[in-house]
C-alpha positions as CSV (number, residue, x, y, z in Angstrom):
1,M,88.3,96.4,147.4
2,R,90.6,99.3,146.5
3,E,90.6,100.7,143.0
4,Q,93.2,99.7,140.5
5,L,96.4,101.8,140.6
6,F,97.2,102.7,137.0
7,E,100.7,103.5,136.1
8,F,99.5,106.4,134.0
9,A,96.4,108.6,133.8
10,V,96.0,110.9,130.8
11,V,93.4,113.6,131.3
12,G,92.0,114.4,127.8
13,A,91.5,112.3,124.7
14,G,92.4,115.0,122.2
15,A,95.5,115.2,120.0
16,S,98.2,115.6,122.6
17,G,96.6,113.2,125.1
18,L,96.1,110.3,122.7
19,M,99.6,110.9,121.3
20,A,101.1,110.7,124.9
21,A,99.0,107.6,125.8
22,G,100.3,105.8,122.7
23,E,103.8,106.1,124.3
24,T,102.9,105.4,128.0
25,V,100.8,102.3,127.2
26,Q,103.9,100.4,126.2
27,A,105.5,101.0,129.6
28,G,102.5,100.3,131.9
29,S,98.8,100.4,132.5
30,T,97.3,103.5,130.9
31,L,93.9,105.1,131.3
32,V,92.8,108.1,129.2
33,L,90.0,110.1,130.8
34,E,87.8,112.2,128.5
35,A,85.0,114.6,129.6
36,K,83.1,114.4,126.3
37,Q,81.1,111.4,125.2
38,K,83.6,110.5,122.4
39,P,87.4,111.0,122.0
40,G,88.9,113.4,119.5
41,K,85.9,115.6,118.8
42,K,88.0,118.7,118.1
43,L,90.5,116.7,116.1
44,L,87.8,115.5,113.8
45,A,86.7,119.0,113.1
46,T,90.2,120.4,112.2
47,G,90.9,121.4,108.6
48,N,87.2,121.2,107.8
49,G,87.3,117.6,108.5
50,R,90.5,116.9,106.6
51,C,92.8,117.4,109.7
52,N,95.6,119.9,108.9
53,L,98.0,117.9,111.1
54,G,101.2,119.9,110.6
55,N,103.2,122.2,108.4
56,R,106.4,121.8,106.5
57,F,107.6,125.3,107.7
58,V,107.4,124.8,111.5
59,S,109.8,127.2,113.3
60,P,109.7,129.2,116.5
61,A,108.9,132.3,114.4
62,R,105.4,130.8,113.7
63,Y,104.6,130.6,117.4
64,H,103.7,133.1,120.1
65,G,103.8,133.3,123.9
66,D,106.8,131.4,125.2
67,A,108.1,130.7,121.7
68,D,111.7,131.0,122.7
69,R,111.4,128.3,125.3
70,A,109.4,126.1,122.9
71,A,112.2,126.1,120.3
72,S,114.0,123.1,121.9
73,V,110.8,121.0,121.7
74,L,110.2,122.0,118.1
75,E,113.8,121.2,117.2
76,R,113.5,117.7,118.7
77,F,110.3,117.1,116.7
78,P,110.7,118.7,113.2
79,P,108.0,118.1,110.6
80,E,110.1,115.4,108.9
81,K,110.3,113.4,112.1
82,L,106.6,113.6,112.8
83,E,105.8,112.7,109.2
84,A,108.0,109.6,109.6
85,F,106.2,108.8,112.8
86,W,102.8,108.8,111.0
87,R,104.1,106.7,108.2
88,Q,105.5,104.1,110.6
89,N,102.0,103.9,112.2
90,G,100.2,103.4,108.9
91,L,99.2,106.9,108.1
92,L,100.6,108.5,104.9
93,C,100.7,112.3,104.7
94,R,100.5,114.7,101.8
95,E,101.5,118.3,101.5
96,L,99.1,120.9,100.1
97,E,99.2,124.7,99.9
98,E,101.6,126.7,102.0
99,G,103.3,123.7,103.4
100,R,100.2,122.3,105.1
101,L,100.3,118.6,105.9
102,Y,97.2,116.4,105.8
103,P,96.5,112.7,105.9
104,Y,96.8,111.4,102.4
105,G,93.1,110.4,102.3
106,L,92.1,113.9,103.6
107,Q,90.0,112.4,106.4
108,A,90.5,113.5,110.0
109,S,88.9,110.2,111.1
110,S,92.0,108.3,109.8
111,V,94.2,110.3,112.2
112,L,92.0,109.6,115.2
113,E,91.8,105.9,114.3
114,C,95.6,105.7,114.1
115,L,95.9,107.3,117.6
116,L,93.3,105.1,119.2
117,R,94.8,102.0,117.6
118,R,98.1,102.8,119.3
119,V,96.5,103.1,122.7
120,E,93.9,100.4,122.6
121,G,96.0,98.0,120.6
122,F,98.5,97.8,123.5
123,G,95.8,97.4,126.1
124,G,95.2,101.0,127.1
125,E,91.7,102.2,128.0
126,V,89.9,105.3,126.9
127,R,87.1,106.2,129.3
128,C,84.7,108.8,128.0
129,S,82.1,110.9,129.9
130,F,84.6,111.2,132.8
131,P,85.4,114.8,133.6
132,V,88.3,115.2,136.1
133,E,87.6,118.0,138.5
134,E,90.3,117.4,141.2
135,I,93.8,115.9,141.3
136,R,95.3,115.3,144.7
137,R,98.8,113.8,145.5
138,E,98.8,110.6,147.5
139,R,101.6,108.4,148.8
140,E,101.7,106.2,145.7
141,G,100.9,108.9,143.1
142,F,97.7,110.8,142.5
143,L,94.0,110.6,143.1
144,L,91.8,111.9,140.2
145,S,88.2,112.7,141.1
146,G,85.1,113.7,139.3
147,P,81.3,113.2,139.2
148,E,81.8,109.7,137.7
149,G,84.2,108.4,140.4
150,Q,87.8,108.2,141.3
151,V,91.0,107.0,139.6
152,R,94.4,106.4,141.1
153,A,97.6,106.6,139.0
154,R,101.3,106.9,139.7
155,R,101.8,109.5,137.0
156,V,99.4,112.0,135.3
157,I,99.6,113.7,131.9
158,L,97.4,116.8,131.7
159,A,96.3,117.1,128.1
160,C,92.9,118.9,128.6
161,G,93.2,121.4,125.7
162,G,92.4,125.1,125.8
163,M,89.3,127.3,126.0
164,A,88.6,127.4,122.2
165,S,85.5,125.7,120.7
166,P,83.5,124.8,123.8
167,P,81.1,122.5,121.9
168,L,84.1,120.4,120.9
169,G,85.6,120.2,124.4
170,G,87.2,123.6,125.1
171,G,86.9,124.9,128.6
172,P,88.7,126.1,131.7
173,L,89.0,122.8,133.5
174,G,92.6,122.0,132.5
175,Y,93.8,125.4,133.7
176,Q,91.9,125.0,137.0
177,L,93.6,121.6,137.5
178,A,97.0,123.1,136.7
179,R,96.5,125.9,139.2
180,S,95.5,123.4,141.9
181,L,98.8,121.7,141.4
182,G,100.8,124.9,142.0
183,H,101.0,126.4,138.5
184,T,100.1,129.9,137.4
185,V,98.3,130.7,134.2
186,T,98.9,133.8,132.0
187,P,95.9,135.7,130.7
188,L,93.9,133.7,128.2
189,F,92.3,135.1,125.1
190,P,90.9,133.6,121.9
191,V,93.1,133.5,118.8
192,L,92.6,132.4,115.2
193,A,89.1,133.9,115.4
194,P,86.9,136.1,113.2
195,L,86.8,139.8,114.0
196,A,83.5,141.5,114.9
197,V,82.6,144.9,113.4
198,P,79.4,146.9,113.6
199,P,76.8,144.8,111.7
200,A,75.6,147.7,109.6
201,R,79.1,148.0,108.1
202,V,78.9,144.4,106.6
203,K,75.2,143.8,106.1
204,A,75.2,144.6,102.4
205,M,78.2,142.3,101.8
206,K,77.1,139.3,103.8
207,G,78.1,136.0,102.1
208,A,80.7,137.7,99.9
209,R,84.3,136.6,99.6
210,S,87.2,138.7,98.4
211,G,91.0,138.4,98.1
212,A,92.7,141.1,100.1
213,E,95.7,142.1,102.2
214,V,94.3,142.7,105.7
215,S,96.1,145.0,108.2
216,L,95.2,145.7,111.8
217,W,95.7,149.2,113.1
218,A,95.4,150.8,116.6
219,G,95.9,154.4,117.3
220,G,97.5,154.9,113.9
221,R,100.0,152.1,114.5
222,G,100.1,149.0,112.3
223,L,100.0,145.8,114.3
224,A,99.8,142.9,111.9
225,S,99.0,142.0,108.3
226,A,98.3,139.0,106.3
227,R,97.0,138.2,102.8
228,G,94.3,135.8,101.7
229,E,90.5,135.5,101.2
230,V,88.2,137.6,103.4
231,Q,84.8,136.3,104.2
232,F,82.0,138.8,105.0
233,T,79.5,137.6,107.6
234,E,76.5,139.1,109.2
235,S,78.6,140.3,112.2
236,G,82.1,140.7,110.9
237,L,85.0,139.5,108.9
238,S,86.4,136.0,108.7
239,G,88.9,133.9,106.7
240,I,92.4,132.6,107.4
241,C,94.1,136.0,106.9
242,V,91.7,137.6,109.4
243,F,92.4,134.8,111.8
244,E,96.1,135.5,111.5
245,V,95.8,139.1,112.6
246,S,93.2,138.4,115.4
247,R,96.0,137.5,117.9
248,A,97.3,141.1,117.7
249,Y,93.9,142.3,118.7
250,G,93.6,140.0,121.7
251,A,97.0,141.1,123.0
252,L,95.9,144.7,123.3
253,S,94.7,146.5,126.5
254,E,91.0,147.3,126.7
255,T,91.8,151.0,126.1
256,E,93.8,150.2,123.0
257,K,91.1,148.0,121.6
258,K,88.7,151.0,121.4
259,T,90.8,152.4,118.5
260,V,91.3,149.2,116.5
261,E,90.5,149.2,112.8
262,L,90.8,146.5,110.1
263,S,92.0,147.7,106.7
264,L,91.4,145.8,103.5
265,C,93.6,146.4,100.5
266,L,91.4,144.7,97.9
267,M,93.9,145.0,95.0
268,P,97.2,144.5,96.7
269,E,99.1,143.7,93.5
270,Y,98.5,147.3,92.2
271,G,99.7,150.6,93.5
272,P,97.3,153.6,94.0
273,G,98.3,155.2,90.7
274,E,97.8,152.0,88.8
275,I,94.3,151.5,90.3
276,Y,93.3,155.0,89.4
277,N,94.4,154.6,85.8
278,L,92.5,151.3,85.6
279,L,89.4,152.9,86.9
280,R,89.7,155.9,84.5
281,T,90.0,153.5,81.6
282,A,86.9,151.5,82.6
283,A,85.0,154.7,83.4
284,A,85.6,156.0,79.8
285,S,83.0,153.5,78.5
286,P,80.0,155.4,77.2
287,V,77.5,152.7,78.4
288,L,78.9,151.4,81.7
289,P,76.6,152.3,84.7
290,A,78.4,153.9,87.5
291,Q,77.2,151.3,90.0
292,E,78.8,148.6,87.9
293,L,82.2,150.3,87.7
294,L,83.9,147.8,90.0
295,D,82.0,144.6,88.9
296,G,84.9,143.7,86.7
297,F,87.4,144.3,89.5
298,L,86.0,143.1,92.8
299,N,83.3,140.8,94.2
300,R,80.0,142.5,93.1
301,L,78.6,143.0,96.6
302,V,81.9,144.3,97.9
303,G,82.5,146.6,95.0
304,R,79.1,148.2,95.2
305,E,79.3,148.8,98.9
306,L,82.7,150.3,98.5
307,L,81.4,152.7,95.8
308,R,78.6,153.8,98.1
309,R,81.1,154.5,100.9
310,A,83.7,156.2,98.7
311,V,81.3,158.4,96.7
312,G,77.9,158.3,98.2
313,E,75.2,159.0,95.6
314,L,76.4,157.9,92.2
315,P,75.6,159.4,88.8
316,A,73.9,157.2,86.2
317,L,77.0,156.5,84.1
318,A,80.6,155.8,85.1
319,R,81.9,158.4,82.6
320,Q,80.1,161.0,84.7
321,L,82.4,160.4,87.7
322,K,84.8,163.2,88.4
323,R,88.5,162.9,88.9
324,P,88.2,163.4,92.7
325,Q,85.6,160.7,92.9
326,L,87.8,158.2,91.0
327,S,90.7,159.1,93.3
328,A,88.4,158.4,96.3
329,I,87.4,155.1,94.9
330,A,91.0,154.1,94.2
331,A,92.0,155.1,97.7
332,K,89.1,153.1,99.2
333,I,90.2,150.0,97.2
334,R,93.6,150.3,98.8
335,D,92.2,151.0,102.3
336,F,88.7,149.8,103.0
337,R,88.4,150.2,106.8
338,F,86.2,148.7,109.4
339,P,86.2,149.5,113.2
340,V,86.8,146.3,115.2
341,T,84.5,145.7,118.2
342,G,85.8,142.3,119.3
343,T,86.5,138.8,118.2
344,G,84.1,135.9,117.5
345,G,84.9,134.8,121.1
346,W,85.7,131.3,122.3
347,Q,82.9,129.8,120.3
348,S,84.5,130.5,116.9
349,A,88.2,130.6,118.0
350,Q,90.5,127.8,116.8
351,A,93.1,128.2,119.6
352,T,93.9,129.7,122.9
353,A,96.6,132.3,123.7
354,G,98.1,132.1,127.2
355,G,98.4,129.3,129.6
356,V,100.9,127.7,132.0
357,P,104.3,129.4,131.4
358,L,106.9,127.0,129.9
359,S,109.3,128.1,132.7
360,Q,107.1,126.0,135.0
361,V,107.8,122.8,133.1
362,N,111.0,121.0,132.2
363,V,111.0,121.4,128.4
364,S,113.2,118.4,128.0
365,T,110.5,116.2,129.5
366,M,107.3,118.3,129.8
367,E,107.3,117.4,133.5
368,S,105.9,119.9,135.9
369,R,108.4,121.7,138.1
370,A,105.7,122.5,140.6
371,C,104.4,119.0,140.9
372,P,106.8,116.2,139.8
373,G,105.0,113.2,138.4
374,V,102.6,115.5,136.4
375,Y,103.3,116.3,132.7
376,L,101.6,119.1,130.7
377,T,101.0,119.2,127.0
378,G,99.5,121.2,124.1
379,E,97.2,124.1,124.5
380,L,97.4,124.2,128.3
381,L,100.8,125.7,127.8
382,N,101.6,129.4,127.0
383,V,102.3,128.6,123.4
384,D,100.0,129.2,120.4
385,G,100.8,128.9,116.7
386,D,99.8,130.5,113.4
387,C,97.0,129.1,111.3
388,G,98.0,126.2,109.1
389,G,98.8,123.2,111.2
390,F,101.2,124.8,113.7
391,N,99.0,124.2,116.8
392,L,98.5,120.6,116.0
393,H,102.2,120.2,115.5
394,W,102.8,121.6,119.0
395,A,100.2,119.1,120.3
396,W,101.9,116.1,118.7
397,A,105.4,117.2,119.8
398,T,104.5,117.9,123.4
399,G,102.3,114.8,123.6
400,L,105.1,112.6,122.3
401,L,107.7,114.1,124.6
402,A,105.5,113.9,127.7
403,G,104.5,110.3,126.9
404,R,108.0,109.2,126.3
405,S,109.4,111.0,129.3
406,A,106.7,109.5,131.6
407,A,107.2,106.1,130.2
408,S,111.0,106.4,130.7
409,A,110.5,107.5,134.3
410,A,108.2,104.5,135.0
411,R,110.7,102.0,133.5
412,S,113.5,103.5,135.6
413,S,111.5,103.2,138.8
414,Q,110.7,99.6,138.1
415,K,114.3,98.6,137.9
């Protein structure tokens, strides 16, 4: 007996895949194929389990790669439209810092439950532990094959996600499938990731956190900057502001990467002269130990390591510090530098830069130009967003568009 011919097969039960399936299921039989044992693993981990599902300030300027081509998709699905979509499906959103949108209950599980309800409530099936390793066109549609068997479908939506976070489902399979269907893939590299530095440079500050303006430099040229809280780890620097500048590192050539430094301005609200005067005032105390000079200014671990690097051997008391030493400390506070040796890699990255160029899909439908009947979504495409819900917004928008377009095409063929 021949296998069932599904109207739609969605490869990937992540954000964009489940969003797309919630649209197609209302137009015909829909099967979602997920390689992992459970759906939505990466979605459950986003926003530290709270799911930063969007941002009020979505615009093409917050995206990279083929951002210009992505503009029309973003315009069709602005934050207000997606927020209304969630509300209509029983999920209320709330806005927190910097325009970040979350489920009102601050639980990622509520978002996943909403998505699954839309699929399974209309009779769709989510089949886990079913990696798809090959897609081949047939007379009636496509044959999808993997270690667990074969599935036939008239239309396919590729929503496999990117390379980031392999334990949560990241990997190369989606790009391999896209290539097999006639697409090219631009170079891939991890973004929204920590930056690695020589461990000896951060060992004394491990576990510390400090507000800063971070800037990435290569060959004396400023590449990117951001402001926020820096986290010092045993192997490098982390935190949202570091994630934001990590993309500029990944985009460099291997030769350029050899000259990259990360600069921390630890008191960005103050100019160098103001910092010097503050230090001079504090150092005038007759009883303040020199090693404690910055305890009232910076995180203690960071401040004491900075003093060691700026001055070297310290006198007993702060009042014994000379003018050139205070100037050196003030300068180091404004520009505390670390040579960058790499990123945290795919394991710690939140997103993937690179992918299938948007020129190879019809951005009004997300249908492949190379292989009609196949639709591509989310992180598979050469679009990546800033930290703060922008990547999930892209996943929702492309998933909705692909699902609605595939459903419309199916209805038209049935008339």
